[in-house]
N, C-alpha and C positions, 0 to 999 in steps of 0.2 A: 504494500500500500504506500502511496505517496502522500505527502502532506499538502500537495498542491491544491487539492479541493478545499481543504480547511482554510488555507491561507487566502484563497480567492474569496471564500465565503466571508471571512472576517473583514477583509477590505471592502467587499460589496456591502455588507451590513453597515459599516462605518460611513460609506458614501451614500447609501440609499435609505437607511432607516435611522432616523434620529428619534430617540425616545420622546414620545409625546407629540411627534409631528404627523404621525399616521394613526389611523384607527385600528383597533384590534378586532374588527368585525371579520367575518368569514370571507367576504368578498375582497376586502383590502389585502388580507394575508394571502389569499389565492392569487390575486393579481401580482403581488410582490414575488411570490414563488415562481410564477410564470416569467416575470422579468428577470429574476435571478438566473433561471435556466437558459433564457435567451442570451443574456450577457455572458454566461459561462460558455455557451456553445460558440459564441463569437470569439471567445478567447481560447477556443480549442480544448475546453474542459467539459467532460460529460456530466450528466445528472448523477450517474452512478458514482463517479469519482468524488463528487461533493458529498453525497449521502453516505458513502462508504466511510467517510471521515467524521461527519457531524451527526449522522442519523437522519431523521426526517427533516428536510429543509423547511417544510411548513411549520413544524413544531419549533424549530430553531428560530425562525423569523418571528413567530408569535411570542416566544420567550424574550427576544430582543426588544420587541415593542413594549411588552409589559414590564420588563425589568425583573429584578429579583423579587421574590415574594416578600411582603411586609409582614413581619411577625410582631405581634403585640407583646410587650413585656408585662407580666403581671406583678 
């Protein structure tokens, strides 16, 4: 396995998903996932190469939008 997919995803998230700037609804995340794969294809990186490194791209984009979970201290 190469790290190329994960590196591409990390840079892509930084360039395309700024926390709070996009909604976390199903359509927004699906559209971002489609854009991610189109941009990766243009860079010569396959969907499989990305998901082999990060898991589900959809879930990773959703997590990037939502940020880490907020835990309340008791």
